[in-house]
N, C-alpha and C positions, 0 to 999 in steps of 0.2 A: 126551172122546176124539173127539167129533163135530167139534170145531174142528180138531183135528189131521187128521182124515180129509179135511176140506175143503182144508186146507193141502197134504196129500200129493197129493190129486187135482189141485189146480192146478199143483203142481210136475210131476206126471206128464204133464199135458196140455201144459205148456210144453216138456217134454222130447220129447214125440211130435211137436210142430210142427217141431223141428229135423230136419235131414237125418238119415236112418237110419244111414248109415255114418260120419257125421262124429263124430270123437272130441271129447267135451266136456271142457274144461279149466276148472276152477273156481279163482277166486282164493282165497287163504288166508282171506280174510274170508268168502267164501261157503261154505267148508267147515265148516258149522255142525253142532252136535250138540244135539238137543232131547230132554230126558227128560220124559216126561209120565205122571202118575199122579193118581188121585183117591182119595177116602176110601172109595168104594163097591167098587172092584175090587181084586183081590189082585195083579194084574200091572201092571208099568210098561211103557210103550213107549219105545224109544230110536230116534229117527230120526237118522241121521248121513249126511253127505256127506264126512266126513273119512276118508281111506283108512287112516290109522293106527288110528283107533278101530274101523273096519270089520275090520281084520286081527285086532285083539284080540278083538272080539266073535265073529268067525268061528271063531277058535281055541276060544273057550269053547263055541260051538254044537257044534263037532265033538267036543270032549272031554266035554261034558255035554248031550247032545241032549234029555234029558228036562226040563232046567231052562231052558236058553237056546234060543230058537227064532227063526228068520228068518221074519217075517210077510210082508214085501214087499221087492221088489228091482227096481231099474231100472238104467239105465246110469250114473247118477251117485250113487245113494244106496241105503241099505238101512234097513229098519225091523225092529227086534228086539223080542221080548217076553221079559221077565224078571220074576221075583217082585219085587214092590216092596220086600220086606224085604232084598233084596240091594243096594238103593240106600242109601248111607251118607253121613253128614255127619261131618266131623272138625273138631275145634277146632285152631287154629294151634299148631304145635309151639313150645314155649318151652324154651330151653336155659339152664342155669345158667352162670355165668361160668366155672366149672371145666370143664364139658362143652364150652363154646365154645372154650376154650383148648386142650383135648385135640384137638378137631376141627381147629383151626388148625394144630397141630403135625403131625397126620397128613397134612394137605394139603401142608404145607411139605415133609415127607419125600417124598411122592409126586412133587411138582413138581421136587424136586432130582435125581431120576433122570435 
């Protein structure tokens, strides 16, 4: 987590060097999200500069304030703390030929409207 602290610090310093009232616009490439956790700690940190992810996490923070917490916030990004057990990995979805055909038929019906 010390590496991320240095990264956040350098991002915050760069942000402070910009003019105070100037609105910062990040490119889509710069709107990154970093999830960081290690074997020793029970929480994960999520750093994001993506407004869509921020809205989702803000909603979770408001709904479950004892679980999701905002740790840091600046004009372009936020850092959240969540239990690392809430971070999940999923295998790719595989569809049988029958399910694929049913989905194709449903989409065909929807697009025909």
